[in-house]
C-alpha positions as CSV (number, residue, x, y, z in Angstrom):
1,X,88.2,72.3,93.2
2,X,91.4,72.0,95.2
3,X,92.6,68.5,96.2
4,X,94.3,68.2,99.6
5,X,96.0,65.0,100.8
6,X,96.5,64.7,104.6
7,X,99.2,62.4,105.9
8,X,99.8,61.3,109.5
9,X,103.3,59.8,109.8
10,X,103.0,57.3,112.7
11,X,106.0,54.9,113.2
12,X,105.6,52.1,115.7
13,X,109.1,52.1,117.2
14,X,108.9,54.7,120.0
15,X,111.5,53.8,122.6
16,X,111.1,56.4,125.4
17,X,107.3,56.0,125.4
18,X,106.3,52.6,124.1
19,X,103.4,52.6,121.6
20,X,103.4,56.4,122.0
21,X,101.3,57.0,118.9
22,X,98.4,54.9,120.1
23,X,98.8,55.4,123.9
24,X,95.7,56.5,125.7
25,X,95.5,60.3,126.0
26,X,92.7,61.3,128.3
27,X,90.8,58.2,127.4
28,X,91.4,57.9,123.6
29,X,94.3,56.8,121.5
30,X,96.4,59.9,120.9
31,X,96.4,59.4,117.1
32,X,92.6,59.7,117.1
33,X,92.9,63.5,117.9
34,X,94.6,64.5,114.6
35,X,92.5,62.0,112.7
36,X,89.2,63.5,114.0
37,X,90.5,67.0,113.4
38,X,91.4,66.3,109.8
39,X,88.0,64.6,109.2
40,X,86.3,67.9,110.2
41,X,88.3,69.9,107.6
42,X,86.0,69.8,104.5
43,X,88.7,70.7,102.0
44,X,90.8,67.6,102.9
45,X,90.2,65.1,100.1
46,X,91.9,62.1,101.6
47,X,93.5,61.1,104.9
48,X,96.3,58.5,105.0
49,X,98.2,57.1,108.0
50,X,101.8,56.1,107.1
51,X,103.0,53.4,109.5
52,X,105.1,50.3,109.8
53,X,103.0,49.0,112.7
54,X,100.0,46.6,112.5
55,X,98.8,47.9,115.8
56,X,98.8,51.5,114.6
57,X,97.1,50.4,111.4
58,X,94.3,48.7,113.4
59,X,93.7,51.8,115.5
60,X,93.7,54.1,112.5
61,X,91.2,51.9,110.7
62,X,89.1,51.9,113.9
63,X,88.6,55.6,113.3
64,X,87.9,55.0,109.6
65,X,91.2,56.3,108.5
66,X,93.0,54.8,105.4
67,X,96.2,52.8,105.7
68,X,96.4,51.7,102.1
69,X,100.0,50.4,102.3
70,X,102.6,49.8,105.0
71,X,105.7,52.0,105.2
72,X,108.8,50.6,103.6
73,X,111.5,49.1,105.7
74,X,113.9,51.9,104.6
75,X,111.6,54.6,106.0
76,X,110.8,52.7,109.2
77,X,114.2,53.1,111.0
78,X,115.5,55.9,113.3
79,X,117.2,57.7,110.5
80,X,114.2,58.2,108.2
81,X,113.0,61.8,108.1
82,X,109.5,63.1,107.9
83,X,110.2,64.3,104.4
84,X,111.3,60.7,103.4
85,X,108.0,59.3,104.7
86,X,105.9,62.0,103.0
87,X,107.8,61.6,99.8
88,X,107.1,57.9,99.8
89,X,103.4,58.4,100.2
90,X,103.2,61.0,97.4
91,X,105.1,58.6,95.2
92,X,102.6,55.8,95.9
93,X,99.6,57.9,95.3
94,X,98.1,57.8,91.7
95,X,96.2,61.1,92.2
96,X,97.8,64.5,91.9
97,X,97.2,66.9,94.8
98,X,97.3,70.7,95.0
99,X,98.5,70.6,98.7
100,X,99.8,68.1,101.2
101,X,98.9,68.5,104.9
102,X,101.2,66.6,107.3
103,X,100.0,66.4,110.9
104,X,101.9,64.5,113.5
105,X,100.1,61.7,115.4
106,X,100.6,63.4,118.8
107,X,99.2,66.8,117.7
108,X,96.4,66.9,120.1
109,X,96.2,70.7,120.1
110,X,95.7,70.9,116.3
111,X,92.1,71.7,115.7
112,X,89.9,71.9,112.6
113,X,89.8,75.6,113.1
114,X,93.6,75.9,113.1
115,X,94.0,73.7,110.0
116,X,91.2,75.6,108.1
117,X,92.9,79.0,109.0
118,X,96.3,77.7,108.0
119,X,95.0,76.4,104.6
120,X,93.3,79.8,104.0
121,X,96.4,81.7,104.7
122,X,98.5,79.5,102.4
123,X,96.1,79.6,99.6
124,X,95.6,83.4,99.8
125,X,99.4,84.0,99.8
126,X,100.3,83.7,96.1
127,X,104.0,83.8,96.9
128,X,104.1,81.2,99.6
129,X,104.6,77.5,98.9
130,X,104.1,76.2,102.5
131,X,103.0,77.0,106.0
132,X,104.4,75.6,109.2
133,X,103.3,75.7,112.9
134,X,105.8,77.6,114.9
135,X,106.4,78.7,118.5
136,X,108.1,81.9,119.6
137,X,111.3,81.3,121.6
138,X,110.5,82.2,125.2
139,X,113.9,83.9,125.6
140,X,115.8,85.8,122.9
141,X,118.2,83.4,121.2
142,X,120.6,86.4,120.6
143,X,121.4,86.2,124.4
144,X,122.0,82.4,124.4
145,X,125.0,81.0,126.4
146,X,127.3,78.0,125.9
147,X,129.5,76.0,128.2
148,X,133.1,76.6,127.2
149,X,135.7,74.7,129.3
150,X,133.3,74.8,132.3
151,X,132.5,78.5,132.0
152,X,129.4,80.2,130.6
153,X,130.2,82.2,127.4
154,X,127.8,84.4,125.4
155,X,127.2,83.3,121.8
156,X,126.6,86.9,120.8
157,X,128.4,89.2,123.3
158,X,127.2,92.3,121.4
159,X,123.6,91.5,122.3
160,X,124.0,90.3,125.8
161,X,123.1,93.6,127.5
162,X,120.3,94.5,124.9
163,X,116.7,94.7,126.2
164,X,114.6,91.8,125.1
165,X,112.1,94.1,123.3
166,X,114.9,95.5,121.2
167,X,115.9,92.1,119.8
168,X,114.2,90.4,116.8
169,X,111.7,87.7,117.6
170,X,112.7,84.2,116.5
171,X,110.7,81.0,116.1
172,X,111.1,77.3,116.2
173,X,109.2,74.4,114.6
174,X,106.2,73.6,116.9
175,X,106.1,70.0,115.5
176,X,102.4,70.0,114.9
177,X,101.7,70.4,111.1
178,X,103.1,71.4,107.7
179,X,100.9,72.3,104.7
180,X,102.7,72.7,101.4
181,X,102.6,72.5,97.6
182,X,104.0,69.0,96.8
183,X,106.1,70.1,93.9
184,X,107.9,72.7,96.0
185,X,108.6,70.4,98.8
186,X,109.8,67.6,96.5
187,X,112.0,70.0,94.5
188,X,113.6,71.4,97.7
189,X,113.6,68.0,99.6
190,X,112.1,69.6,102.7
191,X,108.7,70.4,104.2
192,X,109.6,73.9,105.4
193,X,110.2,75.4,101.9
194,X,112.0,78.6,101.0
195,X,108.7,80.4,100.7
196,X,107.2,79.1,104.0
197,X,104.9,81.4,106.1
198,X,104.5,80.9,109.8
199,X,101.4,79.8,111.7
200,X,102.2,81.0,115.2
201,X,101.0,78.7,118.0
202,X,100.2,80.0,121.5
203,X,102.6,78.5,124.1
204,X,99.8,76.9,126.1
205,X,98.5,75.2,122.9
206,X,101.6,73.1,122.3
207,X,103.8,70.5,124.0
208,X,106.6,68.3,122.8
209,X,105.8,64.7,124.0
210,X,109.1,62.9,124.3
211,X,109.0,61.7,127.9
212,X,106.3,60.5,130.4
213,X,106.5,63.9,132.2
214,X,105.9,65.6,128.8
215,X,102.8,63.4,128.4
216,X,101.4,64.4,131.8
217,X,102.1,68.0,131.1
218,X,100.3,67.7,127.7
219,X,97.2,66.2,129.3
220,X,97.2,69.0,131.9
221,X,97.5,71.7,129.2
222,X,94.8,70.0,127.1
223,X,92.5,69.7,130.1
224,X,92.9,73.4,131.0
225,X,92.5,74.5,127.4
226,X,89.3,72.6,126.9
227,X,88.0,72.7,130.5
228,X,87.8,68.9,130.5
229,X,87.9,66.8,133.7
230,X,91.1,64.7,134.2
231,X,90.3,61.0,134.0
């Protein structure tokens, strides 16, 4: 039987949105959404919240989520990466897991159905070592522009007059979840491994939450997606 460890990295030091990871999102602490989604994924063996905040620890435990140890000081500053945090948790765990599932605390659009499908895809692909949530760029990056001495310049002039449908589709990290084989990620020191397959997210099922305007937009998207009344 496969063993899957789920980790929610939730630092307490958000500056632009204070206490972002436990701020109320449509009436519930935002971190409760990924916790409850993971609890509905039967193949997830254990769920851990990695945090440096006693307030986040208290909220996580309110939703019966484990916070077995506090994050180290080294991995609690602005320079610590998600990989650093995940690596620390793996190192502290005595059990060996077949897969690690990292879900960000603001991933309100990540459902049990999405996670189950992503796990299925990764397990069934014998060459892959990870899967990552991604979004398609809304405009071809081959036609991107830069500001050079006050004037717009094409980064790829040879592609500027190409039709969008003739250009290769590109993706960027959706910032929702990563699922990976631990030894591959640890060996490569990154969560998006060399053999990472994409899980493509619909544009209206994702929203970066870095500002208060982002937060409002995320609530609107979530409300429309789930036909829930705004509070």
